C-alpha positions as CSV (number, residue, x, y, z in Angstrom):
1,M,-68.0,-18.0,-109.6
2,L,-69.6,-19.5,-106.6
3,T,-67.9,-18.8,-103.3
4,L,-66.4,-21.5,-101.2
5,S,-69.1,-21.1,-98.5
6,A,-71.8,-21.3,-101.0
7,L,-70.4,-24.6,-102.2
8,L,-69.9,-26.4,-98.9
9,C,-72.1,-24.5,-96.5
10,A,-73.6,-27.0,-94.0
11,A,-76.0,-24.5,-92.6
12,P,-77.4,-22.5,-95.5
13,F,-80.3,-21.0,-93.5
14,A,-80.1,-18.3,-90.7
15,F,-81.9,-20.6,-88.3
16,A,-81.6,-24.2,-89.1
17,T,-81.5,-27.7,-87.6
18,T,-79.1,-30.2,-89.0
19,Q,-79.5,-34.0,-88.7
20,I,-76.4,-36.0,-89.6
21,L,-76.8,-39.7,-90.5
22,H,-73.7,-41.8,-90.7
23,H,-73.4,-44.8,-93.0
24,K,-70.1,-46.5,-93.9
25,D,-67.9,-43.8,-95.6
26,W,-70.7,-41.3,-95.9
27,Q,-72.5,-38.6,-94.0
28,V,-76.0,-37.5,-95.0
29,R,-76.7,-34.0,-93.8
30,V,-80.4,-33.0,-93.8
31,I,-80.7,-29.2,-93.0
32,V,-84.1,-27.8,-92.3
33,D,-84.8,-24.0,-92.2
34,E,-86.8,-23.3,-89.0
35,F,-88.8,-20.5,-90.6
36,T,-89.8,-22.0,-93.9
37,D,-89.4,-25.8,-93.3
38,E,-87.4,-25.9,-96.5
39,S,-84.8,-28.6,-96.4
40,R,-81.5,-29.3,-98.1
41,V,-79.7,-32.6,-98.4
42,I,-75.9,-32.9,-98.7
43,L,-74.0,-36.2,-99.1
44,N,-70.3,-36.0,-98.1
45,T,-67.7,-38.6,-97.4
46,K,-66.1,-38.6,-94.0
47,V,-62.7,-37.1,-93.3
48,E,-60.4,-37.5,-90.3
49,E,-61.5,-34.2,-88.8
50,N,-63.6,-33.9,-85.8
51,E,-67.3,-33.1,-86.3
52,E,-67.1,-29.9,-84.2
53,D,-64.6,-28.4,-86.7
54,F,-66.8,-29.3,-89.7
55,A,-70.0,-27.9,-88.1
56,G,-68.2,-25.0,-86.4
57,K,-66.9,-23.7,-89.7
58,R,-70.4,-23.9,-91.3
59,G,-69.4,-26.8,-93.5
60,I,-66.0,-25.5,-94.7
61,V,-63.7,-28.4,-94.3
62,L,-60.3,-27.6,-92.8
63,I,-57.8,-30.1,-94.3
64,R,-54.4,-30.1,-92.7
65,S,-52.4,-33.1,-94.1
66,D,-49.9,-32.9,-96.9
67,V,-50.6,-35.2,-99.9
68,S,-47.1,-36.7,-99.8
69,S,-47.8,-38.1,-96.3
70,Q,-51.2,-39.4,-97.1
71,T,-51.6,-43.1,-96.6
72,V,-54.5,-45.5,-97.1
73,S,-55.6,-45.0,-93.5
74,T,-55.4,-41.2,-93.6
75,V,-58.6,-39.7,-95.1
76,T,-58.3,-36.0,-95.8
77,D,-60.0,-35.6,-99.1
78,M,-63.8,-35.2,-99.3
79,L,-66.4,-35.9,-102.0
80,V,-69.6,-33.8,-101.7
81,I,-72.7,-34.3,-103.8
82,K,-75.5,-31.9,-103.5
83,C,-78.1,-29.7,-105.3
84,D,-79.0,-26.1,-104.4
85,S,-82.8,-26.4,-104.5
86,P,-85.3,-29.2,-104.4
87,G,-85.7,-30.8,-107.8
88,D,-82.4,-29.4,-109.1
89,L,-79.9,-31.8,-110.6
90,P,-76.9,-32.6,-108.3
91,Y,-73.4,-31.4,-108.8
92,V,-70.1,-32.7,-107.4
93,V,-67.3,-31.1,-105.3
94,I,-64.0,-32.7,-104.4
95,A,-62.2,-31.0,-101.6
96,T,-58.5,-31.8,-101.5
97,Q,-55.8,-30.9,-99.0
98,K,-53.5,-29.6,-101.6
99,E,-53.9,-26.1,-103.0
100,V,-55.1,-26.2,-106.7
101,A,-53.5,-22.8,-107.2
102,E,-55.0,-21.1,-110.2
103,A,-58.8,-21.2,-111.0
104,G,-59.8,-22.7,-114.3
105,M,-60.5,-26.1,-115.9
106,R,-58.7,-29.3,-115.2
107,N,-58.7,-32.7,-116.9
108,I,-59.0,-35.1,-114.0
109,E,-58.2,-38.8,-114.3
110,F,-60.1,-41.0,-111.8
111,R,-60.6,-44.6,-111.0
112,V,-63.1,-46.4,-108.8
113,D,-61.6,-49.6,-107.3
114,K,-60.0,-51.6,-110.1
115,R,-62.3,-50.4,-112.9
116,D,-61.0,-48.6,-116.0
117,T,-59.6,-45.1,-115.6
118,K,-62.0,-42.3,-116.7
119,R,-61.5,-38.7,-117.4
120,V,-63.7,-35.7,-116.6
121,L,-63.2,-32.0,-117.1
122,M,-63.6,-30.2,-113.7
123,T,-63.6,-26.6,-112.6
124,S,-60.9,-25.9,-110.1
125,H,-60.7,-23.2,-107.5
126,Q,-58.5,-23.0,-104.4
127,K,-58.7,-26.6,-102.9
128,Y,-61.8,-27.6,-104.8
129,L,-62.5,-29.5,-108.0
130,M,-66.1,-29.2,-109.2
131,I,-68.4,-30.8,-111.8
132,F,-71.2,-28.3,-112.4
133,D,-72.2,-29.7,-115.8
134,R,-75.2,-31.8,-114.7
135,R,-74.8,-34.4,-117.4
136,K,-71.1,-35.0,-116.4
137,A,-72.1,-35.0,-112.8
138,R,-74.7,-37.6,-113.4
139,R,-72.2,-39.8,-115.2
140,F,-69.7,-39.3,-112.4
141,I,-72.3,-40.3,-109.8
142,E,-73.2,-43.4,-111.9
143,Q,-69.5,-44.4,-112.0
144,I,-69.0,-44.3,-108.2
145,R,-72.0,-46.6,-107.4
146,S,-71.0,-49.8,-105.8
147,G,-67.5,-48.5,-105.4
148,H,-65.2,-48.6,-102.4
149,L,-62.4,-46.3,-103.3
150,L,-62.2,-43.3,-105.6
151,I,-58.7,-42.1,-106.6
152,G,-57.8,-39.3,-108.9
153,R,-55.1,-37.1,-110.3
154,S,-54.4,-34.2,-112.5
155,R,-51.1,-32.8,-113.8
156,P,-51.5,-29.1,-114.6
157,I,-49.2,-27.3,-117.0
158,N,-46.9,-26.1,-114.2
159,G,-46.1,-29.7,-113.3
160,K,-47.8,-29.7,-109.8
161,R,-49.9,-32.8,-109.5
162,I,-53.2,-32.8,-107.7
163,E,-54.2,-36.1,-106.2
164,F,-57.0,-37.4,-104.1
165,R,-58.0,-40.7,-102.4
166,I,-61.5,-40.9,-101.1
167,P,-63.3,-44.0,-99.5
168,I,-66.8,-44.1,-101.0
169,D,-68.2,-47.4,-99.7
170,G,-72.0,-47.3,-99.1
171,F,-72.9,-44.6,-101.6
172,D,-75.6,-46.7,-103.3
173,E,-77.2,-47.2,-99.8
174,V,-77.5,-43.5,-99.0
175,E,-78.0,-41.9,-102.4
176,H,-81.8,-42.2,-102.1
177,H,-81.6,-39.4,-99.4
178,L,-80.1,-37.1,-102.0
179,F,-82.5,-38.1,-104.8
180,E,-85.6,-37.6,-102.6
181,H,-84.5,-34.0,-102.6
182,C,-82.6,-33.6,-105.9
183,S,-83.7,-34.7,-109.4
184,R,-82.3,-37.9,-110.9
185,Q,-82.6,-36.8,-114.6
């Protein structure tokens, strides 16, 4: 199992420079290793955390709000789309503010704007829901294009619901940064 820091690490190199581009609901992080000039690109939606917290924790998002108090104006969930090496296919990580509890697989219902509800099987661990299957990740990425809001939920066996609400406006305008680095296949 990948560790949390391996999934969301914003500075994967010992000595790296990071450029952050902001566009609508998205941040494009371009991280360049100062020794090898190797670069990584990570797309993530913005959360209501200050940038210093995000960068200071090497990309691990600290989410402090409770889902029951979440409103449309409070953005605490994050969608991350990245690949680990140039040319790899991207995968998807959703960071939620509510503890997922047990690790395993979850059937997640999600909806983009007023489109039909879809389902996807995601790996769960701590506060993270992940799509590592590259085919499923590609379909998920296709389904969020031109969207403004991604909502989702899961009801595990123990009855505790996991919910997320993520503004995603502008993805189709920044995805080229990812696919210049990752594969589109």
